[in-house]
C-alpha positions as CSV (number, residue, x, y, z in Angstrom):
1,M,37.4,-159.7,98.0
2,Q,34.2,-159.2,100.0
3,R,31.9,-156.2,98.5
4,V,30.2,-153.9,101.0
5,K,26.6,-153.8,100.0
6,T,24.8,-151.1,98.2
7,A,22.1,-149.1,99.4
8,D,19.4,-151.1,97.5
9,S,20.6,-154.1,99.7
10,I,20.3,-152.6,103.2
11,G,16.5,-153.2,103.5
12,R,17.4,-156.9,103.0
13,A,20.3,-156.7,105.4
14,G,17.6,-155.8,108.2
15,L,18.6,-152.3,108.4
16,R,15.8,-149.5,107.3
17,V,16.8,-146.5,105.6
18,E,14.4,-144.1,106.7
19,E,12.0,-142.2,103.8
20,P,13.3,-138.6,103.3
21,M,11.0,-135.6,103.5
22,P,10.0,-134.2,100.3
23,S,13.1,-132.8,98.3
24,R,14.0,-128.9,98.3
25,G,16.3,-129.6,95.7
26,L,20.2,-129.1,95.7
27,S,21.7,-126.4,97.5
28,R,25.1,-125.4,95.8
29,D,28.0,-123.9,97.3
30,G,26.7,-124.2,100.7
31,P,23.5,-122.5,102.2
32,M,23.0,-120.2,99.6
33,G,19.3,-120.0,98.7
34,D,18.3,-121.6,101.6
35,R,15.0,-120.3,102.9
36,E,15.3,-121.8,106.4
37,A,17.3,-120.4,109.2
38,G,21.2,-120.7,109.2
39,P,23.1,-122.6,111.3
40,P,22.5,-122.1,115.1
41,R,24.5,-121.0,118.0
42,W,23.8,-123.2,120.9
43,D,22.0,-122.5,124.4
44,L,24.0,-123.3,127.3
45,S,21.5,-122.1,129.9
46,A,20.8,-125.6,130.9
47,L,24.5,-125.4,132.4
48,Y,24.5,-121.7,133.5
49,E,22.7,-118.3,132.4
50,N,25.7,-116.6,131.1
51,P,29.7,-116.3,131.8
52,L,28.7,-113.6,134.6
53,D,26.2,-116.0,136.4
54,P,27.1,-116.0,140.1
55,A,26.2,-119.7,139.9
56,I,29.4,-120.4,138.4
57,E,31.5,-118.8,141.1
58,S,29.5,-120.6,143.7
59,D,30.0,-123.8,142.0
60,L,33.9,-123.1,141.8
61,G,33.8,-122.5,145.5
62,A,32.1,-125.4,146.4
63,A,34.2,-127.6,144.2
64,L,37.3,-126.5,146.1
65,I,35.4,-127.1,149.6
66,A,34.4,-130.4,148.3
67,A,38.0,-131.3,147.5
68,E,39.3,-130.3,150.5
69,A,36.7,-132.0,152.7
70,F,37.5,-135.2,150.8
71,R,41.0,-135.0,151.5
72,H,40.5,-134.3,155.1
73,S,38.0,-137.2,155.5
74,W,40.1,-140.1,153.0
75,E,44.0,-139.0,153.3
76,G,45.5,-142.1,154.5
77,R,42.4,-144.4,155.1
78,V,42.6,-146.7,152.1
79,Q,46.2,-147.5,151.6
80,E,46.3,-150.2,154.1
81,R,45.8,-153.9,152.7
82,C,43.0,-154.7,155.0
83,V,41.0,-151.8,154.0
84,E,37.4,-153.0,153.9
85,P,35.6,-152.9,150.1
86,A,32.5,-151.3,151.5
87,E,34.7,-148.4,152.9
88,A,36.9,-148.2,149.5
89,A,33.4,-147.8,147.7
90,R,32.3,-144.9,149.8
91,A,35.6,-143.4,148.8
92,L,35.3,-143.9,145.2
93,E,31.9,-142.6,145.5
94,A,32.9,-139.1,147.2
95,L,35.7,-139.0,144.8
96,E,33.5,-139.3,141.8
97,A,31.3,-136.2,143.5
98,C,34.3,-134.0,143.8
99,R,35.2,-134.4,140.1
100,E,31.7,-134.1,138.8
101,R,31.4,-130.8,140.8
102,I,34.7,-129.0,139.0
103,L,34.0,-130.6,135.6
104,R,30.6,-129.0,135.2
105,P,31.8,-125.3,135.5
106,L,34.7,-126.2,133.5
107,G,33.0,-127.8,130.7
108,Y,30.6,-124.7,130.7
109,A,33.9,-122.3,130.7
110,M,35.5,-124.4,128.0
111,L,32.2,-124.3,125.7
112,V,32.1,-120.7,126.0
113,L,35.7,-120.0,125.3
114,A,35.4,-122.3,121.9
115,A,32.5,-120.2,120.8
116,D,34.3,-116.6,121.5
117,T,37.8,-116.9,121.6
118,Q,38.2,-113.4,121.4
119,G,35.8,-112.6,124.3
120,A,37.4,-111.0,127.5
121,A,34.6,-112.3,129.5
122,A,35.1,-115.9,127.9
123,R,38.9,-115.7,128.6
124,T,38.6,-114.6,132.1
125,L,36.1,-117.4,133.3
126,Y,38.4,-120.1,131.6
127,G,41.5,-119.0,133.4
128,R,39.4,-118.6,136.4
129,A,37.9,-122.2,135.8
130,S,41.2,-123.9,135.0
131,G,42.8,-122.4,137.9
132,V,40.1,-123.9,140.5
133,L,40.8,-127.3,138.4
134,E,44.1,-127.3,139.3
135,A,43.9,-126.8,142.7
136,V,41.1,-129.5,142.9
137,K,43.5,-131.8,141.3
138,K,46.3,-131.3,143.8
139,L,43.8,-131.9,146.3
140,L,42.7,-135.2,144.8
141,I,45.9,-136.4,143.8
142,F,47.0,-138.4,147.1
143,F,43.9,-140.5,146.5
144,P,45.0,-142.5,143.1
145,L,48.5,-142.6,144.7
146,Q,47.1,-144.2,147.7
147,L,45.5,-146.8,145.9
148,A,48.5,-147.7,143.8
149,R,50.4,-148.0,147.0
150,M,48.2,-151.0,147.8
151,G,49.4,-152.9,145.0
152,P,48.0,-154.5,142.0
153,G,46.9,-157.8,143.7
154,T,44.7,-156.3,146.5
155,L,43.5,-153.8,143.7
156,A,42.2,-156.4,141.6
157,D,40.6,-158.1,144.7
158,L,38.9,-154.7,145.0
159,A,37.6,-154.5,141.5
160,A,36.3,-157.8,141.5
161,H,34.4,-157.3,145.1
162,P,30.5,-156.7,144.5
163,A,30.8,-153.4,146.6
164,C,33.4,-152.0,144.1
165,R,32.2,-153.8,140.8
166,E,30.8,-150.5,139.7
167,Y,34.3,-148.7,140.1
168,G,36.3,-152.0,138.7
169,P,37.4,-150.5,135.5
170,Y,38.8,-147.4,137.5
171,L,40.7,-149.5,140.1
172,R,42.1,-151.2,136.9
173,R,43.1,-148.3,135.4
174,I,45.0,-147.6,138.3
175,I,46.7,-151.0,138.2
176,R,47.7,-149.9,134.7
177,Q,48.9,-146.5,135.2
178,A,50.8,-146.9,138.4
179,P,54.0,-147.2,137.2
180,A,54.0,-143.6,135.7
181,F,52.9,-141.9,139.2
182,L,55.1,-139.8,140.5
183,P,55.6,-138.6,144.3
184,E,52.7,-136.3,145.5
185,A,55.0,-133.0,145.5
186,A,56.2,-133.9,142.2
187,E,52.5,-134.3,140.6
188,H,51.7,-130.8,142.0
189,L,54.8,-129.2,139.9
190,A,53.4,-131.2,137.0
191,L,50.3,-129.7,137.5
192,D,51.7,-126.3,137.6
193,R,53.6,-127.1,134.7
194,D,50.4,-128.1,132.7
195,L,48.6,-124.9,133.6
196,T,51.6,-122.5,132.8
197,A,52.9,-124.5,129.6
198,R,49.8,-126.8,128.2
199,E,47.0,-125.0,129.0
200,A,48.8,-121.4,128.2
201,W,50.2,-122.4,124.8
202,R,47.0,-124.0,123.7
203,L,44.9,-120.8,124.4
204,F,47.8,-119.0,122.8
205,Y,47.0,-121.1,119.6
206,D,43.2,-120.7,119.8
207,M,43.5,-116.9,120.1
208,T,46.1,-116.1,117.8
209,L,44.1,-118.2,114.8
210,G,40.7,-117.0,116.0
211,A,42.1,-113.6,115.6
212,L,43.1,-114.0,112.2
213,R,41.2,-112.3,109.4
214,I,41.6,-113.5,105.7
215,R,40.9,-110.9,102.8
216,E,38.1,-111.3,100.9
217,P,39.7,-111.3,97.4
218,R,36.7,-109.6,95.5
219,R,36.7,-105.9,95.3
220,G,34.7,-104.6,98.7
221,G,34.7,-108.0,100.1
222,R,34.5,-108.3,103.8
223,P,37.5,-109.9,106.0
224,I,36.4,-113.3,107.1
225,G,37.6,-115.5,109.9
226,L,39.6,-118.4,109.3
227,P,36.9,-121.0,109.7
228,E,34.8,-119.5,107.0
229,A,37.9,-119.1,104.6
230,L,38.8,-122.8,105.0
231,G,35.5,-123.7,104.0
232,R,36.2,-121.8,100.7
233,L,38.6,-124.4,99.7
234,G,35.7,-126.8,98.9
235,A,34.2,-124.1,96.3
236,A,33.3,-125.2,92.9
237,D,35.2,-122.1,91.5
238,G,38.5,-123.0,91.2
239,R,39.5,-119.3,90.9
240,R,37.9,-119.0,94.5
241,R,40.0,-122.3,96.1
242,K,42.9,-120.8,94.7
243,A,42.5,-117.5,96.0
244,A,41.5,-118.6,99.6
245,F,44.6,-121.1,99.6
246,H,46.7,-118.2,98.9
247,E,45.0,-115.6,101.5
248,I,44.7,-118.2,104.1
249,Y,48.7,-118.8,103.9
250,Q,49.3,-115.3,103.3
251,A,47.4,-114.6,106.7
252,L,49.7,-117.2,108.4
253,D,52.7,-116.0,107.6
254,P,53.4,-113.4,110.2
255,C,52.4,-116.1,113.0
256,I,54.8,-118.6,111.9
257,P,57.7,-117.6,114.3
258,Q,55.2,-117.8,117.2
259,M,53.8,-120.8,116.6
260,A,57.0,-122.6,115.9
261,F,58.1,-121.5,119.3
262,A,54.9,-122.8,120.6
263,L,54.9,-126.1,119.1
264,D,58.8,-126.2,120.3
265,T,57.9,-125.7,123.8
266,L,54.7,-128.0,124.0
267,T,57.1,-130.9,122.3
268,H,59.9,-130.3,125.0
269,H,57.0,-130.2,127.8
270,E,55.7,-133.8,126.6
271,I,59.5,-135.0,126.3
272,L,60.1,-134.1,129.9
273,D,56.9,-135.0,131.1
274,A,57.3,-138.5,129.8
275,S,60.8,-138.6,131.2
276,A,59.8,-137.8,134.6
277,R,57.3,-140.5,134.5
278,G,59.8,-143.5,133.3
279,F,58.4,-143.6,129.7
280,G,61.0,-143.9,126.7
281,S,58.9,-141.4,124.7
282,P,55.7,-139.3,124.8
283,L,54.1,-142.0,122.4
284,D,54.4,-144.4,125.3
285,A,52.9,-142.2,127.5
286,A,49.9,-141.6,124.9
287,A,49.6,-145.4,124.3
288,L,49.2,-146.1,127.7
289,A,46.5,-143.4,128.2
290,G,44.7,-144.8,125.2
291,G,45.1,-148.7,126.3
292,I,46.9,-149.5,123.2
293,E,50.4,-150.9,123.3
294,A,53.2,-148.2,121.6
295,E,54.5,-151.3,119.5
296,K,51.0,-152.0,118.2
297,I,50.7,-148.4,117.3
298,S,53.7,-148.2,115.4
299,E,52.9,-151.9,113.5
300,L,49.7,-150.0,112.6
301,L,51.2,-147.1,111.3
302,D,53.5,-149.3,108.7
303,L,50.5,-151.2,107.7
304,V,48.7,-148.1,106.9
305,E,51.8,-146.7,104.9
306,S,51.9,-149.6,103.0
307,R,48.6,-148.6,101.5
308,Y,49.5,-145.1,100.7
309,S,49.2,-146.2,97.3
310,L,45.4,-146.4,97.3
311,A,45.2,-142.6,98.1
312,T,47.6,-142.0,95.1
313,R,45.5,-143.6,93.0
314,Y,42.3,-141.8,93.8
315,F,44.4,-138.3,93.8
316,R,45.4,-139.4,90.1
317,L,42.0,-140.0,89.2
318,K,41.2,-136.6,90.4
319,A,43.9,-135.2,88.6
320,A,42.9,-136.6,85.4
321,A,39.5,-135.1,86.0
322,F,41.1,-131.8,85.9
323,G,43.4,-132.6,82.8
324,S,46.6,-132.4,84.5
325,A,49.1,-135.3,85.6
326,R,49.4,-133.9,89.4
327,L,46.6,-132.5,91.4
328,A,46.9,-129.0,92.6
329,M,47.1,-128.5,96.6
330,E,44.4,-126.1,96.7
331,D,42.0,-128.8,94.6
332,L,42.3,-131.4,96.9
333,A,39.0,-130.8,98.4
334,A,37.3,-129.6,94.9
335,P,34.4,-131.1,94.2
336,W,33.4,-133.7,91.1
337,G,30.7,-132.2,88.9
338,R,30.0,-129.0,87.6
339,G,29.1,-127.5,91.0
340,A,29.5,-128.1,94.7
341,C,26.4,-129.6,96.2
342,G,25.2,-129.5,99.9
343,A,22.6,-128.9,102.3
344,P,21.2,-126.3,104.4
345,F,21.6,-127.0,108.3
346,G,17.7,-127.7,108.2
347,A,18.0,-130.7,105.3
348,A,21.3,-131.6,107.3
349,R,19.4,-131.9,110.8
350,R,16.5,-134.0,109.2
351,R,19.1,-136.3,107.3
352,L,20.9,-137.3,110.4
353,E,17.5,-137.8,112.3
354,R,16.5,-140.1,109.5
355,T,20.3,-142.0,109.7
356,A,19.8,-142.5,113.5
357,A,16.3,-143.8,113.0
358,A,17.3,-146.2,110.7
359,V,20.1,-147.5,113.3
360,A,18.2,-148.1,116.5
361,P,15.5,-146.2,118.6
362,A,17.9,-145.2,121.2
363,W,20.0,-143.6,118.1
364,D,17.4,-141.9,117.1
365,E,16.1,-140.2,120.5
366,A,19.9,-139.3,121.4
367,V,20.0,-137.2,117.9
368,R,16.6,-135.8,117.9
369,R,17.6,-134.1,121.5
370,V,20.5,-132.6,120.9
371,F,18.9,-131.0,117.9
372,A,15.9,-130.0,119.9
373,D,17.4,-128.8,122.6
374,G,19.9,-126.5,121.0
375,R,23.0,-128.3,121.9
376,I,24.6,-127.4,118.6
377,D,26.7,-124.4,117.8
378,A,27.4,-124.4,114.0
379,A,27.4,-120.8,112.7
380,P,30.7,-119.9,111.1
381,E,31.3,-116.8,113.0
382,A,34.6,-115.3,113.3
383,G,36.3,-115.6,116.4
384,K,35.3,-119.0,116.8
385,Q,37.8,-122.2,118.0
386,G,38.8,-124.0,114.6
387,G,37.6,-127.7,114.2
388,G,34.7,-129.3,115.4
389,F,34.1,-131.3,118.9
390,C,31.4,-132.9,121.1
391,H,31.4,-132.3,124.8
392,A,29.4,-133.8,127.7
393,P,29.9,-132.3,130.7
394,P,28.4,-133.6,134.2
395,P,25.9,-133.9,136.1
396,Q,23.7,-134.7,133.1
397,R,26.3,-135.8,130.3
398,L,24.3,-133.8,128.0
399,P,26.5,-133.5,124.7
400,Y,27.1,-130.2,123.2
401,V,28.7,-130.1,119.3
402,F,30.4,-127.4,118.4
403,L,31.6,-127.0,114.6
404,S,31.6,-124.2,111.7
405,Y,29.1,-125.5,109.3
406,T,29.2,-123.7,105.8
407,G,26.5,-126.2,104.2
408,S,28.9,-128.4,101.9
409,I,29.3,-132.3,102.1
410,R,32.4,-132.1,104.0
411,D,30.5,-129.9,106.6
412,F,27.9,-132.5,106.7
413,L,30.1,-135.4,107.3
414,T,31.7,-133.2,110.2
415,L,28.5,-132.7,111.7
416,A,27.8,-136.3,111.3
417,H,30.9,-137.2,113.1
418,E,30.2,-134.7,116.1
419,I,26.5,-136.2,116.4
420,G,27.9,-139.6,116.3
421,H,30.1,-138.7,119.3
422,A,26.7,-137.4,120.7
423,V,24.9,-140.6,120.3
424,H,27.9,-142.5,122.1
425,Y,28.0,-140.1,124.8
426,T,24.1,-140.2,125.4
427,L,24.4,-144.4,125.4
428,A,27.3,-144.3,128.0
429,A,25.7,-141.9,130.2
430,R,24.4,-144.5,132.4
431,Q,27.9,-145.4,133.5
432,S,29.3,-143.6,136.7
433,G,31.4,-140.6,136.4
434,L,34.9,-142.5,137.0
435,V,33.9,-144.9,134.2
436,F,31.9,-142.7,131.9
437,D,35.0,-141.6,129.9
438,G,35.8,-144.5,127.3
439,S,38.4,-145.3,125.1
440,R,39.6,-142.7,122.5
441,V,39.8,-145.3,119.7
442,V,36.5,-146.5,120.6
443,E,34.9,-142.8,120.8
444,E,36.3,-142.2,117.4
445,A,34.9,-145.3,115.9
446,A,31.5,-144.5,117.1
447,A,31.7,-141.2,115.6
448,T,33.0,-142.3,112.1
449,L,30.8,-145.0,111.7
450,F,27.9,-142.2,112.1
451,E,29.6,-140.6,109.4
452,L,29.2,-143.6,107.0
453,F,25.7,-144.3,107.9
454,A,24.5,-140.8,107.1
455,C,26.7,-141.0,103.8
456,R,24.7,-144.1,103.1
457,Q,21.2,-142.9,104.0
458,W,21.6,-139.8,101.9
459,A,22.8,-141.5,98.7
460,A,19.9,-144.0,99.3
461,E,17.2,-140.9,99.2
462,G,17.7,-141.1,95.7
463,A,20.6,-138.3,94.8
464,P,21.0,-137.5,91.6
465,A,24.2,-138.6,89.8
466,E,26.2,-135.6,90.6
467,L,25.6,-135.5,94.3
468,G,26.0,-139.2,94.2
469,M,29.6,-138.8,92.9
470,Q,30.1,-136.1,95.3
471,L,28.9,-138.1,98.2
472,A,31.0,-141.2,97.2
473,A,34.0,-138.9,96.6
474,A,33.7,-137.3,99.6
475,R,33.6,-141.1,101.6
476,I,36.9,-141.7,99.9
477,E,38.6,-138.4,100.9
478,G,37.4,-139.0,104.2
479,F,38.9,-142.3,104.7
480,V,42.0,-140.7,103.2
481,A,41.9,-137.6,105.6
482,T,41.2,-140.1,108.6
483,V,43.6,-142.9,108.1
484,M,46.5,-142.0,105.8
485,R,46.6,-138.1,106.5
486,Q,46.6,-138.9,110.4
487,S,49.6,-141.3,110.0
488,V,51.3,-138.5,108.5
489,L,50.8,-136.3,111.2
490,T,51.8,-139.1,113.6
491,R,54.6,-139.5,112.0
492,F,55.3,-135.9,111.9
493,E,55.1,-135.3,115.6
494,L,57.6,-138.5,116.2
495,A,60.0,-136.8,113.9
496,L,59.5,-133.4,116.0
497,N,60.0,-135.6,119.1
498,R,63.4,-137.0,117.8
499,R,64.8,-133.8,117.1
500,R,63.8,-131.9,120.0
501,R,65.5,-134.5,122.4
502,V,69.0,-132.9,120.8
503,S,67.8,-129.7,120.0
504,P,65.4,-127.0,119.9
505,L,62.8,-126.9,116.8
506,D,62.8,-123.8,114.6
507,A,60.3,-122.8,111.6
508,D,63.1,-124.2,109.4
509,F,63.1,-127.8,110.4
510,I,59.4,-128.0,111.3
511,R,58.7,-126.9,108.0
512,G,61.1,-129.4,106.5
513,A,59.6,-132.3,108.5
514,W,56.1,-131.4,107.4
515,M,57.2,-131.4,103.6
516,E,59.1,-134.4,104.1
517,E,56.2,-136.5,105.9
518,N,53.3,-135.1,103.5
519,S,55.5,-136.1,100.4
520,R,55.5,-139.5,101.6
521,L,51.6,-139.7,100.9
522,Y,51.3,-137.3,98.1
523,G,54.3,-138.7,96.5
524,D,54.2,-137.1,92.6
525,S,50.3,-137.2,92.3
526,V,49.7,-133.9,94.2
527,E,51.8,-130.6,93.8
528,M,52.7,-129.2,97.2
529,P,53.7,-125.4,96.7
530,G,56.2,-124.0,98.9
531,A,53.3,-122.1,101.1
532,Y,52.1,-125.5,102.1
533,R,55.3,-125.8,104.3
534,D,53.1,-123.7,107.0
535,G,50.1,-126.4,106.9
536,W,50.8,-127.6,110.2
537,V,49.8,-124.4,111.8
538,L,46.1,-125.6,111.0
539,V,46.5,-128.9,112.7
540,P,45.0,-128.1,116.2
541,H,45.8,-131.3,117.6
542,L,49.6,-130.6,117.3
543,F,48.7,-128.2,120.0
544,H,45.7,-129.6,121.8
545,R,46.5,-133.1,121.9
546,P,49.9,-134.0,120.9
547,L,50.6,-137.4,119.7
548,T,47.0,-138.7,119.4
549,C,46.4,-138.8,115.9
550,W,46.8,-142.5,115.4
551,V,43.7,-142.7,117.6
552,Y,41.5,-141.3,114.5
553,V,43.4,-144.1,112.4
554,Y,42.2,-147.0,114.4
555,G,38.7,-145.2,115.0
556,Q,38.2,-144.9,111.0
557,L,39.6,-148.8,110.4
558,I,37.2,-149.9,113.2
559,S,34.5,-148.0,111.8
560,A,34.7,-149.7,108.5
561,V,34.9,-153.0,109.7
562,L,31.6,-152.3,111.9
563,Y,29.9,-150.7,109.0
564,R,30.4,-153.7,106.8
565,R,29.2,-156.2,109.5
566,C,26.3,-153.9,110.2
567,L,25.2,-153.9,106.5
568,D,25.7,-157.9,106.6
569,E,23.9,-158.8,110.0
570,G,21.8,-156.3,110.0
571,A,19.3,-155.3,113.2
572,R,21.2,-158.1,115.1
573,F,24.7,-156.6,114.8
574,A,23.0,-153.0,115.7
575,A,22.2,-154.5,118.9
576,R,25.8,-155.2,119.6
577,L,26.9,-152.2,118.6
578,N,24.6,-150.5,121.3
579,R,26.1,-152.7,123.8
580,L,29.7,-151.5,122.6
581,F,29.0,-147.6,123.2
582,E,26.7,-148.3,125.9
583,A,29.7,-149.4,127.7
584,G,31.5,-146.3,128.1
585,G,35.1,-147.0,130.0
586,S,33.9,-150.1,131.8
587,A,36.5,-152.1,129.9
588,E,39.7,-151.6,127.9
589,P,39.2,-151.2,124.1
590,A,40.6,-154.6,123.4
591,A,38.0,-156.1,125.8
592,L,35.2,-154.1,124.3
593,L,35.8,-154.5,120.7
594,R,36.0,-158.4,121.5
595,G,32.3,-158.3,121.5
596,V,32.0,-157.0,118.3
597,G,34.2,-159.5,116.6
598,I,37.1,-157.2,116.2
599,D,40.9,-158.2,117.9
600,L,42.6,-155.2,118.3
601,D,45.8,-156.8,119.0
602,G,45.9,-159.4,116.0
603,L,45.6,-156.1,113.7
604,A,43.6,-158.3,110.9
605,F,40.9,-155.8,111.2
606,V,43.3,-153.2,109.1
607,G,43.1,-155.5,106.1
608,E,39.7,-155.9,106.1
609,A,38.9,-152.1,106.8
610,F,40.9,-151.5,103.5
611,E,39.3,-154.1,101.7
612,V,36.1,-152.1,102.7
613,F,38.0,-148.8,101.5
614,E,39.1,-150.3,98.0
615,G,35.5,-151.6,97.4
616,F,34.5,-147.6,97.7
617,L,37.3,-146.7,95.6
618,E,36.4,-149.2,92.7
619,D,33.0,-148.2,93.1
620,F,34.1,-144.8,92.5
621,E,36.4,-145.5,89.6
622,R,33.2,-146.8,87.7
623,M,31.4,-144.0,88.6
624,V,34.0,-141.7,86.8
625,Q,34.2,-143.9,83.8
626,D,30.6,-144.1,83.6
627,S,29.9,-140.3,83.5
628,G,33.1,-139.3,81.6
629,A,36.4,-138.1,82.6
630,G,35.7,-134.3,82.6
631,V,33.6,-134.2,85.5
632,A,35.5,-132.0,87.7
633,A,35.0,-128.3,88.4
634,P,37.1,-126.1,86.4
């Protein structure tokens, strides 16, 4: 088995490890003891001054007027086979400008709402922007339908012509998606359903979870928001973890009937939409959108499930450290060692800047800019949307990063993940608006790769043994969460889809399917309490992006292969990474990844990625053996 290089060999591989600033010592249980400012709130003033800025309404109105003008100018002009390439290019340029006009105020509205799901102004703004977006989409939908009627041969010729080459990837995407297009009137109805079904229930989900207040078990403790409560599952104190687990699921219980209804409605919506477009299942639709064949996704899931035993091996190791045969569910994220190591936000920032500098100058500049420009919202405030994301609205495509940072190693890696997205979006910003959005498989590979680089950077800075063990454990737990866990989530969604074809979903079926799919991963190595049957409510992707969790499986596996090759080949491979991420959506994911030596169709990369993971696991097992079995927090 080929081994991944250790931190000591990185310099010889041609990749630098940046020298750290003088150490300020370890932080335990998050940012306590940090004398620096806490996690920041972002500055959105580069977009608009505030949610009541008159420029927002002006831009929304201008977007609507531009879309109307585009339809008036181009309807019926580019569907004839004799269309001139120069004229088609002018139409594509005008379409791009229309899309950019609406995406700026919409992006701002989305960012504002994510940071304040309970704010009336935020909800009003998002509702207004979403309504204008629907109207703009209705005005513009005629154009891809006209292109599709030209036929794949004519579109392929246009894509290859020098006048249209910049928009070639967009035209080839139309060729691929054309069989799923509906008549224009039906597309309008689908857009209406999106606003009243998909968007409405997603907003309901965010508002409901954002309003949750978790009881603080300590006497006189204040109620806390869900993000902060979830962060306590990584506390060093086992009693604190257990209390947080209990209080979280107790707070969720009253929401279950409504959440089950929302998930049933969204699942039914996806099935109806996929059927109307001629797909056999929603997975087929999601696969087409992601540029991957559905059969390959199924093969990938089978391969991953065949390696669940590696996760079980780790769970049993952790359980043994607790002196138990089975790991308690509330201890999945428990730290190894006498306490939870972590980093205050300022230290995390400097470490991620050093990580980027060790890879390439372009990465260094991208990371420093996102921090310096105040484009990160990391304070764990009540009312914030759960999870993390990175969004880069036009026209500048400046990335904004969102998460709740409590100072743990897990939060550090989440921040690294979203910063990895920011690097990717910054590199791809040179692409035109119609080509900027790339494959989500490649996007997730970029983000997860930066996580691996960040973990390596921290370990290489001379971390004490306890911190080194926690970093090594976090790397393993991240792989399990992003590969095995996302496979479980995809299987769970597929089970819901099969059931919803014959019968509505209720809470009992959802709970049963959830426990059944999770038991395939956890088996007899992790104890799943009855309360965990409602764990599906804590997975935003089930509501926000149905049947896309498989993307993360691909992303993590690809990133593991890229990580190994970067350490093997050094700066030469880093240059190839730059070209991969600069490409944005200028090619299909299989074509882009061939440039870095990965055959996406052959799935051989899966075995190579698991070799990397097993190497991580073996190294960690040796660390545990050297330090003694009783290293876990009580």
